[in-house]
Residue frames relative to the residue before (quaternion, step in Angstrom):
aa qw qx qy qz dx dy dz
M 1.0000 0.0000 0.0000 0.0000 0.00 0.00 0.00
T 0.0397 -0.8030 0.5942 -0.0233 3.57 -0.79 0.97
T 0.0323 0.7603 -0.6487 -0.0041 3.58 -1.17 0.69
S 0.3545 -0.7105 0.5636 0.2277 3.61 -1.33 -0.13
E 0.6685 -0.4844 0.3858 0.4119 3.49 -1.34 0.22
T 0.6019 0.5738 -0.3608 0.4223 3.54 1.02 -0.58
V 0.6368 0.5191 -0.2936 0.4887 3.54 1.06 -0.86
V 0.6538 0.5097 -0.3083 0.4666 3.55 0.93 -0.88
A 0.6423 0.5177 -0.3088 0.4733 3.59 1.00 -0.86
E 0.6608 0.4892 -0.3203 0.4706 3.62 1.02 -0.79
V 0.6201 0.5234 -0.3464 0.4706 3.63 0.99 -0.69
V 0.6326 0.5073 -0.3325 0.4816 3.61 0.95 -0.79
Y 0.6349 0.5368 -0.3215 0.4533 3.61 0.92 -0.95
V 0.6787 0.4889 -0.2865 0.4672 3.63 0.81 -0.99
L 0.7015 0.4829 -0.2774 0.4447 3.59 0.81 -0.98
S 0.6753 0.4654 -0.2701 0.5043 3.58 1.21 -0.57
S 0.4488 0.7148 -0.4326 0.3171 3.59 1.24 -0.42
R 0.4273 -0.7047 0.5115 0.2432 3.61 -0.84 0.99
S 0.7039 0.4601 -0.2935 0.4546 3.54 0.98 -0.70
L 0.7212 0.4131 -0.2439 0.4998 3.63 1.19 -0.24
Y 0.8644 -0.0233 0.0473 0.5001 3.58 0.02 -1.21
N 0.1408 -0.8570 0.4829 0.1116 3.54 1.25 -0.65
L 0.2765 0.7731 -0.5152 0.2457 3.53 0.91 0.97
G 0.4697 -0.6652 0.4991 0.2962 3.65 -1.07 0.63
H 0.7323 -0.4475 0.3132 0.4065 3.45 -1.34 0.28
E 0.7006 0.4928 -0.2672 0.4416 3.56 0.85 -1.02
D 0.6132 0.5414 -0.3145 0.4816 3.56 1.20 -0.76
I 0.6461 0.5130 -0.3120 0.4712 3.60 0.93 -0.97
A 0.6756 0.4999 -0.3081 0.4458 3.59 0.76 -0.97
A 0.6441 0.5245 -0.3089 0.4633 3.55 0.96 -0.94
R 0.7229 0.4445 -0.2744 0.4522 3.61 0.90 -0.68
L 0.7189 0.4549 -0.2558 0.4592 3.53 1.10 -0.62
R 0.5176 0.6705 -0.3994 0.3508 3.58 1.15 -0.58
P 0.7239 0.4434 -0.2867 0.4440 3.58 0.69 -0.98
L 0.6193 0.5208 -0.3576 0.4662 3.60 1.06 -0.61
L 0.6969 0.4782 -0.2930 0.4470 3.57 0.85 -0.94
A 0.6461 0.5452 -0.2975 0.4437 3.55 1.15 -0.65
L 0.4502 0.6965 -0.4628 0.3130 3.60 1.20 -0.30
I 0.4994 -0.6867 0.4480 0.2801 3.54 -0.91 1.05
G 0.6788 0.5167 -0.2670 0.4482 3.58 1.11 -0.76
L 0.6062 0.5655 -0.3552 0.4319 3.62 1.24 -0.23
K 0.1761 -0.7684 0.6096 0.0835 3.51 -0.75 1.06
L 0.1268 0.7599 -0.6152 0.1674 3.44 -0.85 1.19
S 0.3980 -0.6946 0.5299 0.2799 3.58 -0.61 0.99
Y 0.8452 0.0775 -0.1165 0.5159 3.53 -1.02 0.88
K 0.0744 0.8396 -0.5312 0.0860 3.57 0.92 0.88
R 0.6484 0.5056 -0.3432 0.4541 3.63 0.94 -0.77
S 0.6382 0.5222 -0.3230 0.4645 3.59 1.04 -0.75
C 0.6327 0.5161 -0.3328 0.4717 3.60 1.07 -0.70
L 0.6706 0.4767 -0.2984 0.4838 3.58 0.95 -0.83
Q 0.6244 0.5056 -0.3465 0.4842 3.62 1.05 -0.66
A 0.6271 0.5356 -0.3352 0.4555 3.59 1.04 -0.80
L 0.6217 0.5408 -0.3439 0.4503 3.62 1.01 -0.70
G 0.6430 0.5138 -0.3046 0.4795 3.56 1.11 -0.76
I 0.6551 0.4854 -0.3028 0.4934 3.53 0.97 -0.79
Y 0.6453 0.5190 -0.3138 0.4645 3.58 0.97 -0.79
A 0.6656 0.5094 -0.3076 0.4504 3.60 0.93 -0.91
G 0.7244 0.4646 -0.2325 0.4532 3.56 1.09 -0.77
N 0.7558 0.3120 -0.1498 0.5559 3.59 1.31 -0.26
P 0.2104 -0.8433 0.4826 0.1081 3.56 0.13 1.33
H 0.6267 0.5499 -0.3221 0.4484 3.58 1.27 -0.35
L 0.6723 0.5195 -0.2828 0.4452 3.57 1.24 -0.46
D 0.3269 -0.7212 0.5568 0.2509 3.57 -0.93 0.69
F 0.6761 -0.5253 0.3048 0.4171 3.61 -1.18 0.55
E 0.6197 0.5506 -0.3598 0.4282 3.65 0.86 -0.78
D 0.6691 0.4545 -0.3187 0.4942 3.66 0.92 -0.78
A 0.6141 0.5317 -0.3500 0.4665 3.63 1.03 -0.71
L 0.6310 0.5329 -0.3091 0.4714 3.56 1.05 -0.73
S 0.6193 0.5315 -0.3214 0.4803 3.52 1.04 -0.88
V 0.6491 0.5128 -0.3049 0.4720 3.62 0.85 -1.00
A 0.6624 0.5039 -0.3180 0.4541 3.65 0.86 -0.88
H 0.6638 0.4770 -0.3012 0.4910 3.59 0.94 -0.75
M 0.6195 0.5282 -0.3415 0.4696 3.59 1.00 -0.71
E 0.6718 0.4957 -0.2975 0.4631 3.63 0.90 -0.88
R 0.6165 0.5576 -0.3256 0.4506 3.57 1.12 -0.86
Q 0.7552 0.3787 -0.1671 0.5083 3.57 1.03 -0.98
N 0.4212 -0.7180 0.4473 0.3270 3.64 1.30 0.08
I 0.3703 0.6961 -0.5082 0.3464 3.52 0.97 0.95
E 0.1761 -0.8316 0.5200 0.0833 3.58 -0.69 1.02
E 0.7426 0.3938 -0.1969 0.5047 3.60 1.22 -0.49
I 0.0634 -0.7621 0.6434 0.0343 3.56 -1.04 0.83
I 0.2745 -0.7230 0.6092 0.1753 3.51 -1.14 0.70
S 0.2757 0.7447 -0.5324 0.2932 3.52 -0.37 1.36
Y 0.4351 -0.6502 0.5656 0.2609 3.52 -1.39 0.43
D 0.5513 0.6465 -0.3798 0.3659 3.57 1.30 -0.38
T 0.3125 -0.7913 0.5034 0.1510 3.60 -0.34 1.23
D 0.5125 0.6480 -0.4339 0.3594 3.64 1.16 -0.32
F 0.6018 0.5694 -0.3747 0.4161 3.56 1.12 -0.47
D 0.5094 0.6572 -0.3879 0.3978 3.58 1.28 -0.40
R 0.6847 0.5063 -0.2764 0.4454 3.60 1.09 -0.66
I 0.6235 0.5060 -0.3567 0.4775 3.57 1.25 -0.13
P 0.4262 -0.7549 0.4398 0.2345 3.63 -0.47 1.18
S 0.7024 0.4661 -0.2881 0.4543 3.60 0.98 -0.63
V 0.6863 0.4555 -0.2833 0.4912 3.59 1.25 -0.07
R 0.1699 -0.7488 0.6355 0.0818 3.48 -1.11 0.86
R 0.1675 -0.8218 0.5388 0.0797 3.64 -0.32 1.21
V 0.0912 -0.7644 0.6380 0.0191 3.51 -1.07 0.90
E 0.3494 -0.7423 0.5292 0.2163 3.56 -0.85 0.95
P 0.5408 -0.6340 0.4434 0.3300 3.60 -0.95 0.82
């Protein structure tokens, strides 16, 4: 079984949708962690996806795609992001720079 980060992001989006499931960040992370941790599931950068779920669960202001960016930054020892998104300012390990 194989999936991608894009599919995971879409699942998070649907589960958080106010018109459908309206789940909070912690609930979404709790439901997805066991699925992503399955040994038979192939997912590039699986550890980063799981780390992103942890970041997402602990930061209700951050969307999953941003949490995934932070997880990839941490994996690559990158501390600076060029972005207009001020939500990154709340992440201690990230220094945001506006373009």
